[in-house]
N, C-alpha and C positions, 0 to 999 in steps of 0.2 A: 243769724243776726247776733251781733256782739252782745247786745243787751235787749231783752224783751221790753215792749212798750206798754205792757199791762201790769197791774199790781199782782194778779194771781201768778202770772208767768215769772215775774221777778222773784216772788216768794218761792216758787218751784226751783228757780236757779240758785237761790240762796240755800235751799235744802240740799241740792245736789253738791254744793261746794262744802258743806259742813264737814264731811270726812277729811277734806284736804286742809282745813284750817290750821291744824298743828304743823303742817309742812310749809306754811306760808313764809315764816322767817327764813327758812333755808332756801326756798326756791323763788321767792318773789322778784328778785332782781334779774332773773334769767329771761331774756327776750326771745320768745319762741313763737312760731306760727300758731295762731289760735289762742294764745295766751292761757294755757291750761293751769298755770300756777296761781292765778289771781281770780277774784270772783267775777270781774267784769260787771259789777252791779252799780258802778258810779253814775251812769245816766239815770237809773231809777232813783238813786239816793239824791242826786242833784235836784230832781223835780219832785221829790218826796212822794213818789209812788210807794216807796218804803222809806223808813227813817233810819238814821244812824243807830238809834236805840233798839229798833227792831232787829237790825243786823247783829249788833253786839249781844243782845239778849239771846238770840238763837245760838250764837257761837259759844257764849259762856254757859248756856244751859246744857251744852253737850260736852264741853271740854274744861279741864282745869285752867284757871286764869293764867298760870305761868306758861302753859303750852301754847296759848294763843294771844299773848299780850301784844306782840308786834302787829298782828292783824287788827286787833281792837284799836290799837293806837292809830293805825292808818285810817280806820273808819272815822275816828274823831278828829283827824286833821281837817276834814272838810267842815265840820261844825266849828272848829277853832278858827279857820280862815274866815268863815262867815261872821263869827262873833267879833274877830279882830277888825274886820272892815266896817261892821256896824258901828263900832266905837269910833271909827275914823273915816267917815264917808267922804271926806275931802280927797282921800287917796284915789278913790274911783273917779271923782269929778276931775281931778288933775290929770289922770290917765286919759280920759275922754278929750279934754281940752288939748293936751299935747298931741294926741293922735290926730286931731283935726288940723293941726298946723304942719304936719310932716309933709315934705314934698314927695311926689310920686317917685318910685324907684323901679326902674326896669329890672335891675338885678333881683330885687325882692320878689317881683312878679315871676321871674324865671325860677327862683327857688320854690315858690309856692306851686308852680306848675311842674315840679320835678325835673327841672333843667338847670340845676346849679353847677353841674360838672363834678360834683362829689357823689359817688354812688350810694354811700350810706345815707346822706341827707335826702337824696332823690327818692330812695326806697321808702323812707319814712314819710316824706311829703305825699307820695302817691298812696301809701297805706291810709294816711289820715283822710285824704280827700275821698278815697274809695269806700272806707268803712265808717268814718266818723269816730274813730278810736285810735289811740296809740297806747302802748305799754308806758307806764310812768317813767321807766328808765330811758326809753326812747325819747320821750318828751324832754327829759333833762339833757340828753346828748344833743338833740336838735336845737333846743334853746341856747345851750352853751355855744354851739358852733355859730348860730345866727348872731349872737351878741358879741362874742369874743374873737371869733375867727373872721366872719364876714363883716363884722362891725356895722351891722344893721341896727336900727332903733329897736329896742326891746318892745316898745309899744306896738309897732307894726307886726312883730312876731306874735304878740299876745292876741292881736286882732285876728290874725290868720288862724290861730288855734280856736279862739272863741267862735269864729265863723263856722268851723267844721265839726268841732268836737260835740258829740251828743251829750257829754257831761260838761260842756263848756259852762263855767260858773264864774260870775263876775269876781267873786272873792278868790277861789282856789286858783283860777287861771291867772288873773292879774297879779296876785301876790306871789305866785310861784315864779312867774317871769321876772318880777322885781327881785326875788331871791337869787335867781341865777345871775342877774345883772349886778348884784352887789348892793342893792338898794334896800331890800327888806331887812336884812341884817347888815347894817351899814359897813361897807368895805369888804364883806365876805362874799366872794363870788363862787360859782360852781363852774368847773372846767371839765370838758369831755376829753378823756385821755385814752390813748390807744390801748394801754394795758387793761383798762376797764372794759372797753368794747370787746377785746379779745377774750376776756374772762366770762362775759355775760351774754354775748350774742350766740344764738344757736349755731352749731357747727355748719349747717347748710347755708345759713345766712352769712356767716363769717367768711366762708369760702367764696361766695358769689360777690361779696363786697370788699374783699381783701385789698384790691388795688387802691382804694381811697383811704385806707387806714393811716397812711403817712401824714395826712393832714391833721391827725390827732396826736402826733408824737410830741410836740413841744408847745402845748397851749399856753398862751399868756393872757392874763386878764385885761380887758379893755374897760377901764373905769374912769371916765372923764372927771368925776368928782365924787367925794364921799359925803353923802347927805347926812343930816341930823335925823334922829329918830322922830317918827311921826307922832305928834301928841294926840291924846284922846280929846276929841272935840264934841262927842255926843255921848256923854256918860249915861244919860237916861233917854229912853224913847218917849215920844209924846203920848200922853194918856188918851184913851178913847172910851167913850161911854156907849154901852149897848143896852138899849131899852127892850127888854125881853118881851114886853106886852105889845109892842107895836107890830104892825103888819110889815114883816121883814123879808127882804129878798137876800138869798145867799149867793154871793159872787165867788166862784171858784176860779182861780187863775193858775197859770202854768208853773208858778213858783211853789205851789203846795197842792199836790194832786191826791192827797188822801185825807180830806177833811173829816171823814168818818172816824179817824183815829185822834181827832183834836177835841178841845172843849166844846166845839159846836155840835158834836154828835147827838147830844140829848135834846137839842132845841128843835122847834117846829118852824118851818119856813113857808111863806106864801108862794114863793117862786124861786127857781134855781137857775143860774146862768153860769156856764163854763166857758171861759174865754182864753184864747191865745192872743198874745201881744204882737200881732202881725206887723205893726209899725216898727217895732224893734227888730223883727226878723228881716224886714226890708233894709233897715238902717245898717245892720251888721252883715247883710249879704248872705243870710242862711241859704244853703243850697236846697234843692228839692228833696233830697234824701232826709235831711234833718227836719225839714218842715213836715214830711210825711210821718216821721217818728213822733213828732210832737202832736200831730193831728190824731194819730192812733192812741196816744196817751190821753188826749182830751176826750176822745170817744169812750175809752174805757172808764174814765172818771165820770162821765155823764151817766153811763149805765149804773155804776156803783152808787152814785148820788141819788138816782131815781129809786133804786131799791132801798137805800138807807132811809130816805125821808118820805118815800111813797108820794113823791111829787115829780112830775116829768121835768127833767132838766134839759135845757136847750144849750146848743153850742154856737159860739160865734168867734170869728177871727177878723174883726173889723179893722179897717184902716184908721177909723176915728173911734177909739175905745171910749173916751169920755162921752161923746155924743150917743154911742150905742147904749151905754149904761143909763143915761138919762132917758132915752126912748123906752128902754125895757122897764125902768122903774115907773114911768108914766103909764105905759100900757097895762102894767099889772097893778097899778094903783098902790104902790108901795110907800110906806112912810119912812123907811130907812133901808139901807143896804149894809150888810155885814160881810167881812172877808177876813181871812187870816193875813196877818201883816207880812208882806214880802220882804226878803232880805235886800240889802243894798245892791242896786243894779238898775237895769233899764225900767222895770215896772215901778220900783220905788221912786225913780226919777219922775215918772209920769203921775204919781199920786197927787201932787199939788193941783195939777190941771184937772184931774178927775174929780177930786174933792170940790174944787171951785165950781165946776160945771154942775155937779149934783146939788151943791148948796144954793146955786142960783135958781134951781128948780124946786128948792125947799125940801131936799132929800139929804139927810145927813149920811155920811159914810163912817161906819164904825170898824176899826181895825182891831182884831183880837190876836193876842200873842199866845203861842203854845207855852205853858208854864216852864217846860224844860229849857226852852230857848232863853227865857228870862233868867233862869238860874245859871245857865252856862255862860251867857254873854259877858257878865262882869269879870269872869275868870280869865279873859283873854287880853289882859292889859300888858302882858309880857310875851315871852317866847312860848312855843308849844309845850316844851317839857315842864315848864312852870305851870301851864294850864293843866297838863296831864297829872302832875303831882297834886294839884288842888282837887281835881276830880276824885283821885284816890283817897286823899286825906278826909274829904268831906263825905265819902260814901256815896258818890253820885254816879258811879258806874252801874250798869244793869245788875239787878239783884237787890239794889237799894232804891230802885226807881219807884216813885209813888205813882198812883193812878193819875189820869189826866186832870181830875179834879173839877171843881165847879168853875163856870165862867165868871160868875159874879162874886 
Protein backbone atom coordinates (compact mmCIF):
# COMPACT_ATOMS: atom_id res chain seq x y z
CA UNK A 1 0.00 0.00 0.00
CA UNK A 2 1.28 3.47 -0.89
CA UNK A 3 0.21 4.92 2.42
CA UNK A 4 -1.26 3.11 5.42
CA UNK A 5 -4.77 3.97 6.51
CA UNK A 6 -4.17 3.93 10.28
CA UNK A 7 -2.47 6.48 12.50
CA UNK A 8 -0.10 3.94 14.06
CA UNK A 9 1.04 2.62 10.70
CA UNK A 10 1.49 6.14 9.33
CA UNK A 11 3.71 7.00 12.30
CA UNK A 12 5.71 3.82 11.64
CA UNK A 13 6.13 4.85 7.99
CA UNK A 14 7.28 8.29 9.14
CA UNK A 15 9.85 6.69 11.45
CA UNK A 16 11.13 4.52 8.61
CA UNK A 17 11.54 7.60 6.40
CA UNK A 18 13.47 9.69 8.93
CA UNK A 19 16.94 8.41 7.95
CA UNK A 20 16.21 9.38 4.32
CA UNK A 21 15.02 12.91 5.07
CA UNK A 22 18.42 14.61 4.50
CA UNK A 23 18.55 13.06 1.03
CA UNK A 24 15.13 14.40 0.08
CA UNK A 25 16.38 17.61 -1.56
CA UNK A 26 18.73 15.61 -3.78
CA UNK A 27 16.42 12.74 -4.69
CA UNK A 28 12.85 14.04 -4.43
CA UNK A 29 12.40 14.88 -8.12
CA UNK A 30 13.32 11.41 -9.35
CA UNK A 31 10.29 9.41 -10.46
CA UNK A 32 11.01 5.78 -9.60
CA UNK A 33 8.85 2.69 -9.10
CA UNK A 34 7.72 2.51 -5.48
CA UNK A 35 8.72 6.15 -4.88
CA UNK A 36 11.51 5.41 -2.37
CA UNK A 37 12.80 9.01 -2.19
CA UNK A 38 9.60 10.51 -0.76
CA UNK A 39 7.68 9.75 2.42
CA UNK A 40 4.36 8.82 0.75
CA UNK A 41 2.59 10.17 3.84
CA UNK A 42 0.42 12.71 2.00
CA UNK A 43 -2.84 10.70 2.30
CA UNK A 44 -2.39 10.44 6.07
CA UNK A 45 -1.57 14.15 6.35
CA UNK A 46 -4.45 15.12 4.08
CA UNK A 47 -6.97 13.45 6.42
CA UNK A 48 -4.99 14.35 9.53
CA UNK A 49 -4.28 10.86 10.70
CA UNK A 50 -1.03 12.66 11.40
CA UNK A 51 -0.38 16.40 11.18
CA UNK A 52 2.12 18.55 9.36
CA UNK A 53 3.58 19.57 12.71
CA UNK A 54 4.03 15.97 13.82
CA UNK A 55 5.92 15.13 10.64
CA UNK A 56 8.10 18.24 10.80
CA UNK A 57 8.77 17.75 14.52
CA UNK A 58 9.93 14.19 13.96
CA UNK A 59 12.30 15.23 11.16
CA UNK A 60 13.68 18.30 12.95
CA UNK A 61 14.07 16.29 16.14
CA UNK A 62 16.53 14.02 14.35
CA UNK A 63 18.31 16.25 11.83
CA UNK A 64 19.72 19.77 11.71
CA UNK A 65 17.26 22.18 10.10
CA UNK A 66 19.61 23.03 7.24
CA UNK A 67 19.84 19.39 6.16
CA UNK A 68 16.08 18.87 5.91
CA UNK A 69 14.72 22.32 5.07
CA UNK A 70 13.41 21.30 1.64
CA UNK A 71 11.45 18.37 3.09
CA UNK A 72 9.97 20.51 5.86
CA UNK A 73 9.02 23.16 3.31
CA UNK A 74 7.18 20.56 1.24
CA UNK A 75 5.29 19.40 4.33
CA UNK A 76 4.06 22.94 4.98
CA UNK A 77 3.01 23.52 1.37
CA UNK A 78 -0.13 21.54 2.19
CA UNK A 79 -1.00 23.75 5.17
CA UNK A 80 -0.18 26.84 3.09
CA UNK A 81 -2.58 25.75 0.33
CA UNK A 82 -5.31 25.05 2.90
CA UNK A 83 -4.78 28.42 4.56
CA UNK A 84 -4.70 30.25 1.21
CA UNK A 85 -7.99 28.70 0.11
CA UNK A 86 -9.60 29.26 3.49
CA UNK A 87 -8.96 32.97 3.00
CA UNK A 88 -10.45 32.80 -0.51
CA UNK A 89 -13.22 30.15 -0.50
CA UNK A 90 -14.72 31.66 -3.65
CA UNK A 91 -11.90 30.01 -5.64
CA UNK A 92 -13.20 26.56 -4.65
CA UNK A 93 -16.79 27.55 -5.41
CA UNK A 94 -15.82 29.01 -8.79
CA UNK A 95 -13.99 25.78 -9.65
CA UNK A 96 -17.07 23.67 -8.85
CA UNK A 97 -19.36 25.98 -10.82
CA UNK A 98 -17.13 25.99 -13.88
CA UNK A 99 -16.65 22.23 -13.69
CA UNK A 100 -20.41 21.72 -13.77
CA UNK A 101 -20.70 23.69 -17.00
CA UNK A 102 -18.02 21.84 -18.96
CA UNK A 103 -19.24 19.73 -21.88
CA UNK A 104 -18.40 16.04 -21.98
CA UNK A 105 -15.14 15.28 -23.76
CA UNK A 106 -14.54 11.87 -25.30
CA UNK A 107 -10.84 12.64 -25.53
CA UNK A 108 -10.62 13.52 -21.84
CA UNK A 109 -12.30 10.21 -20.99
CA UNK A 110 -9.79 8.37 -23.17
CA UNK A 111 -6.90 10.10 -21.41
CA UNK A 112 -8.32 9.12 -18.04
CA UNK A 113 -8.63 5.52 -19.26
CA UNK A 114 -4.97 5.44 -20.30
CA UNK A 115 -5.74 5.66 -24.00
CA UNK A 116 -4.38 9.10 -24.94
CA UNK A 117 -1.91 7.81 -27.48
CA UNK A 118 0.99 9.22 -25.44
CA UNK A 119 2.77 6.42 -23.58
CA UNK A 120 4.04 8.73 -20.81
CA UNK A 121 0.61 10.13 -20.07
CA UNK A 122 -1.05 6.71 -20.33
CA UNK A 123 1.48 5.22 -17.91
CA UNK A 124 0.74 7.84 -15.27
CA UNK A 125 -3.04 7.72 -15.83
CA UNK A 126 -2.94 3.96 -15.27
CA UNK A 127 -0.73 4.29 -12.19
CA UNK A 128 -3.06 6.90 -10.69
CA UNK A 129 -6.16 4.77 -11.17
CA UNK A 130 -4.45 1.57 -9.97
CA UNK A 131 -2.73 2.97 -6.87
CA UNK A 132 -4.46 6.22 -5.89
CA UNK A 133 -1.07 7.93 -5.96
CA UNK A 134 1.36 9.71 -8.28
CA UNK A 135 4.78 11.18 -7.60
CA UNK A 136 4.48 14.98 -7.48
CA UNK A 137 6.76 15.42 -10.50
CA UNK A 138 4.56 13.04 -12.50
CA UNK A 139 1.50 15.05 -11.43
CA UNK A 140 3.10 18.20 -12.78
CA UNK A 141 4.06 16.59 -16.10
CA UNK A 142 0.59 15.10 -16.50
CA UNK A 143 -1.19 18.36 -15.66
CA UNK A 144 1.08 20.38 -17.96
CA UNK A 145 0.43 18.02 -20.87
CA UNK A 146 -3.33 18.03 -20.16
CA UNK A 147 -3.60 21.83 -20.09
CA UNK A 148 -0.98 23.04 -22.56
CA UNK A 149 -0.57 20.20 -25.06
CA UNK A 150 -4.00 18.53 -25.09
CA UNK A 151 -5.68 21.89 -24.32
CA UNK A 152 -8.22 20.25 -22.07
CA UNK A 153 -9.87 22.29 -19.28
CA UNK A 154 -7.77 22.35 -16.14
CA UNK A 155 -10.94 21.88 -14.09
CA UNK A 156 -11.66 18.43 -15.56
CA UNK A 157 -8.05 17.40 -14.98
CA UNK A 158 -8.29 18.53 -11.36
CA UNK A 159 -11.52 16.55 -11.00
CA UNK A 160 -9.80 13.42 -12.39
CA UNK A 161 -7.02 13.74 -9.82
CA UNK A 162 -9.42 14.54 -6.96
CA UNK A 163 -11.47 11.48 -7.84
CA UNK A 164 -8.57 9.02 -7.60
CA UNK A 165 -5.84 10.49 -5.40
CA UNK A 166 -5.86 9.15 -1.84
CA UNK A 167 -4.40 12.51 -0.85
CA UNK A 168 -6.85 14.41 -3.08
CA UNK A 169 -7.25 17.71 -1.30
CA UNK A 170 -9.60 20.54 -2.32
CA UNK A 171 -6.84 23.06 -1.67
CA UNK A 172 -3.60 21.38 -2.76
CA UNK A 173 -5.13 19.69 -5.80
CA UNK A 174 -7.22 22.59 -7.10
CA UNK A 175 -4.59 25.24 -6.53
CA UNK A 176 -1.79 23.13 -8.00
CA UNK A 177 -3.78 22.66 -11.21
CA UNK A 178 -4.44 26.40 -11.27
CA UNK A 179 -0.70 26.99 -10.89
CA UNK A 180 0.15 24.72 -13.82
CA UNK A 181 -2.47 26.51 -15.92
CA UNK A 182 -1.05 29.95 -15.09
CA UNK A 183 -3.94 31.07 -12.87
CA UNK A 184 -2.56 30.73 -9.36
CA UNK A 185 0.47 32.90 -10.07
CA UNK A 186 -1.15 34.96 -12.84
CA UNK A 187 0.53 34.34 -16.18
CA UNK A 188 3.15 31.91 -14.84
CA UNK A 189 2.58 28.45 -16.29
CA UNK A 190 4.37 25.14 -15.81
CA UNK A 191 5.45 23.24 -18.93
CA UNK A 192 6.59 19.62 -19.16
CA UNK A 193 9.84 19.47 -21.12
CA UNK A 194 11.58 16.48 -22.66
CA UNK A 195 14.88 17.39 -20.98
CA UNK A 196 13.18 17.35 -17.60
CA UNK A 197 11.56 13.96 -18.15
CA UNK A 198 14.85 12.51 -19.39
CA UNK A 199 16.63 13.82 -16.29
CA UNK A 200 14.19 12.55 -13.69
CA UNK A 201 12.42 9.46 -15.06
CA UNK A 202 13.90 6.19 -13.81
CA UNK A 203 16.01 4.57 -16.57
CA UNK A 204 13.66 1.60 -16.95
CA UNK A 205 10.65 3.87 -17.29
CA UNK A 206 12.48 6.22 -19.62
CA UNK A 207 13.39 3.38 -21.96
CA UNK A 208 9.87 1.97 -22.08
CA UNK A 209 8.28 5.39 -22.66
CA UNK A 210 10.90 6.89 -24.95
CA UNK A 211 8.75 6.87 -28.10
CA UNK A 212 6.41 9.50 -26.66
CA UNK A 213 9.05 11.96 -25.48
CA UNK A 214 8.91 13.92 -28.75
CA UNK A 215 5.56 15.39 -27.65
CA UNK A 216 7.44 17.19 -24.86
CA UNK A 217 10.15 18.76 -27.04
CA UNK A 218 8.62 22.17 -27.78
CA UNK A 219 5.91 22.88 -25.20
CA UNK A 220 4.00 26.12 -25.55
CA UNK A 221 1.77 27.66 -22.88
CA UNK A 222 -1.95 27.66 -23.50
CA UNK A 223 -3.26 30.61 -21.53
CA UNK A 224 -6.52 32.10 -22.86
CA UNK A 225 -6.37 35.03 -20.45
CA UNK A 226 -4.28 36.29 -17.56
CA UNK A 227 -6.52 36.70 -14.51
CA UNK A 228 -6.14 39.15 -11.68
CA UNK A 229 -5.01 37.96 -8.27
CA UNK A 230 -7.77 36.49 -6.16
CA UNK A 231 -8.65 38.77 -3.23
CA UNK A 232 -9.02 37.66 0.36
CA UNK A 233 -12.76 37.45 1.03
CA UNK A 234 -12.84 35.63 4.37
CA UNK A 235 -10.21 37.21 6.58
CA UNK A 236 -11.84 35.83 9.72
CA UNK A 237 -13.59 32.53 10.40
CA UNK A 238 -17.03 32.70 12.03
CA UNK A 239 -16.87 32.31 15.80
CA UNK A 240 -18.35 29.30 17.52
CA UNK A 241 -19.27 28.83 21.15
CA UNK A 242 -18.74 25.53 22.94
CA UNK A 243 -20.62 25.10 26.22
CA UNK A 244 -18.42 22.62 28.05
CA UNK A 245 -21.08 21.83 30.69
CA UNK A 246 -23.77 20.70 28.25
CA UNK A 247 -24.41 17.08 27.23
CA UNK A 248 -22.19 17.04 24.19
CA UNK A 249 -21.72 14.70 21.29
CA UNK A 250 -18.36 14.60 19.50
CA UNK A 251 -18.67 14.43 15.73
CA UNK A 252 -15.45 13.24 14.08
CA UNK A 253 -15.35 13.61 10.31
CA UNK A 254 -12.95 12.49 7.58
CA UNK A 255 -11.30 15.91 7.33
CA UNK A 256 -9.61 15.54 10.73
CA UNK A 257 -9.06 12.00 12.00
CA UNK A 258 -6.87 12.57 15.06
CA UNK A 259 -9.05 14.60 17.43
CA UNK A 260 -7.10 13.17 20.37
CA UNK A 261 -4.25 15.51 19.33
CA UNK A 262 -6.58 18.54 19.30
CA UNK A 263 -7.95 20.86 22.02
CA UNK A 264 -10.89 18.44 22.33
CA UNK A 265 -8.68 15.77 23.88
CA UNK A 266 -9.29 16.78 27.50
CA UNK A 267 -13.06 17.05 27.33
CA UNK A 268 -15.75 14.51 28.14
CA UNK A 269 -18.40 13.51 25.63
CA UNK A 270 -21.73 11.76 26.05
CA UNK A 271 -21.51 10.15 22.61
CA UNK A 272 -19.09 9.95 19.68
CA UNK A 273 -19.90 9.60 16.00
CA UNK A 274 -17.30 9.08 13.26
CA UNK A 275 -18.62 9.88 9.80
CA UNK A 276 -17.63 9.66 6.18
CA UNK A 277 -19.14 12.14 3.75
CA UNK A 278 -20.45 9.58 1.28
CA UNK A 279 -22.61 12.11 -0.58
CA UNK A 280 -19.37 13.85 -1.62
CA UNK A 281 -17.77 10.48 -2.44
CA UNK A 282 -20.66 9.85 -4.83
CA UNK A 283 -20.66 13.37 -6.25
CA UNK A 284 -16.96 13.21 -7.09
CA UNK A 285 -17.05 9.59 -8.24
CA UNK A 286 -14.61 8.08 -5.75
CA UNK A 287 -13.67 4.54 -6.82
CA UNK A 288 -14.04 1.51 -4.55
CA UNK A 289 -10.34 1.48 -3.65
CA UNK A 290 -10.42 5.05 -2.35
CA UNK A 291 -13.65 4.43 -0.43
CA UNK A 292 -12.06 1.37 1.16
CA UNK A 293 -9.03 3.38 2.29
CA UNK A 294 -11.32 5.99 3.82
CA UNK A 295 -13.43 3.35 5.58
CA UNK A 296 -10.30 1.79 7.07
CA UNK A 297 -9.18 5.21 8.30
CA UNK A 298 -12.62 5.83 9.85
CA UNK A 299 -12.52 2.45 11.59
CA UNK A 300 -9.08 3.18 12.99
CA UNK A 301 -10.28 6.57 14.23
CA UNK A 302 -13.30 4.97 15.87
CA UNK A 303 -11.05 2.57 17.80
CA UNK A 304 -8.75 5.36 18.93
CA UNK A 305 -11.65 7.61 19.93
CA UNK A 306 -13.22 4.82 21.98
CA UNK A 307 -9.94 4.37 23.84
CA UNK A 308 -9.30 8.10 24.25
CA UNK A 309 -12.70 9.00 25.72
CA UNK A 310 -13.76 5.61 27.09
CA UNK A 311 -16.99 5.99 25.14
CA UNK A 312 -18.00 3.65 22.34
CA UNK A 313 -17.72 5.47 19.03
CA UNK A 314 -20.00 4.53 16.16
CA UNK A 315 -19.29 4.88 12.43
CA UNK A 316 -21.65 6.09 9.72
CA UNK A 317 -21.37 6.94 6.02
CA UNK A 318 -24.92 8.12 5.33
CA UNK A 319 -26.25 9.58 2.13
CA UNK A 320 -28.09 12.13 4.29
CA UNK A 321 -25.46 13.40 6.72
CA UNK A 322 -27.58 16.25 8.17
CA UNK A 323 -30.45 13.88 8.86
CA UNK A 324 -28.15 11.28 10.38
CA UNK A 325 -26.60 13.82 12.75
CA UNK A 326 -30.05 14.96 13.86
CA UNK A 327 -31.17 11.36 14.47
CA UNK A 328 -28.01 10.58 16.40
CA UNK A 329 -28.33 13.69 18.57
CA UNK A 330 -31.97 12.94 19.38
CA UNK A 331 -31.31 9.27 20.12
CA UNK A 332 -28.51 10.19 22.52
CA UNK A 333 -30.40 13.17 23.97
CA UNK A 334 -27.58 15.55 23.20
CA UNK A 335 -27.76 19.24 23.94
CA UNK A 336 -25.08 20.16 21.44
CA UNK A 337 -22.60 18.68 18.95
CA UNK A 338 -18.97 19.72 18.67
CA UNK A 339 -16.56 19.05 15.81
CA UNK A 340 -13.22 20.27 14.55
CA UNK A 341 -13.75 22.82 11.80
CA UNK A 342 -13.19 21.30 8.34
CA UNK A 343 -11.09 23.15 5.79
CA UNK A 344 -12.62 24.58 2.61
CA UNK A 345 -14.06 21.77 0.52
CA UNK A 346 -17.10 19.49 0.20
CA UNK A 347 -17.75 19.06 3.92
CA UNK A 348 -17.37 22.77 4.60
CA UNK A 349 -19.87 23.34 1.77
CA UNK A 350 -22.33 21.06 3.57
CA UNK A 351 -22.02 22.79 6.95
CA UNK A 352 -24.81 25.37 6.45
CA UNK A 353 -27.32 22.59 5.71
CA UNK A 354 -26.01 20.51 8.61
CA UNK A 355 -26.15 23.42 11.05
CA UNK A 356 -29.65 24.40 9.89
CA UNK A 357 -30.99 20.85 10.32
CA UNK A 358 -29.53 20.63 13.81
CA UNK A 359 -30.76 24.10 14.76
CA UNK A 360 -34.29 23.16 13.67
CA UNK A 361 -34.05 20.28 16.15
CA UNK A 362 -32.80 22.63 18.87
CA UNK A 363 -29.23 21.31 18.80
CA UNK A 364 -26.40 23.80 18.22
CA UNK A 365 -23.28 22.81 16.28
CA UNK A 366 -20.01 24.14 17.70
CA UNK A 367 -16.95 24.15 15.45
CA UNK A 368 -13.57 24.21 17.13
CA UNK A 369 -10.34 25.31 15.46
CA UNK A 370 -6.92 23.90 16.15
CA UNK A 371 -4.87 26.82 17.55
CA UNK A 372 -2.04 26.20 15.07
CA UNK A 373 -4.43 26.49 12.13
CA UNK A 374 -5.59 29.87 13.40
CA UNK A 375 -1.98 31.03 13.80
CA UNK A 376 -0.86 29.92 10.35
CA UNK A 377 -3.98 30.89 8.38
CA UNK A 378 -3.41 34.68 8.23
CA UNK A 379 0.18 34.13 7.06
CA UNK A 380 -1.03 32.84 3.66
CA UNK A 381 -1.97 36.18 2.14
CA UNK A 382 0.83 35.99 -0.45
CA UNK A 383 3.04 33.32 -1.98
CA UNK A 384 4.45 30.25 -0.28
CA UNK A 385 7.94 31.61 0.34
CA UNK A 386 6.50 34.67 2.00
CA UNK A 387 4.47 32.27 4.16
CA UNK A 388 7.63 30.26 4.89
CA UNK A 389 9.63 33.35 5.82
CA UNK A 390 6.91 34.43 8.22
CA UNK A 391 6.93 30.97 9.83
CA UNK A 392 10.66 31.24 10.41
CA UNK A 393 10.76 34.85 11.58
CA UNK A 394 7.97 34.28 14.09
CA UNK A 395 9.46 31.07 15.48
CA UNK A 396 6.47 29.02 14.37
CA UNK A 397 8.30 25.94 13.14
CA UNK A 398 8.42 22.84 15.38
CA UNK A 399 10.66 23.36 18.34
CA UNK A 400 8.82 26.59 19.05
CA UNK A 401 5.38 24.98 18.89
CA UNK A 402 3.30 25.49 21.99
CA UNK A 403 1.04 22.83 23.40
CA UNK A 404 -2.50 22.44 22.11
CA UNK A 405 -3.72 24.72 24.86
CA UNK A 406 -7.14 25.20 26.32
CA UNK A 407 -10.29 25.13 24.25
CA UNK A 408 -11.88 27.99 26.15
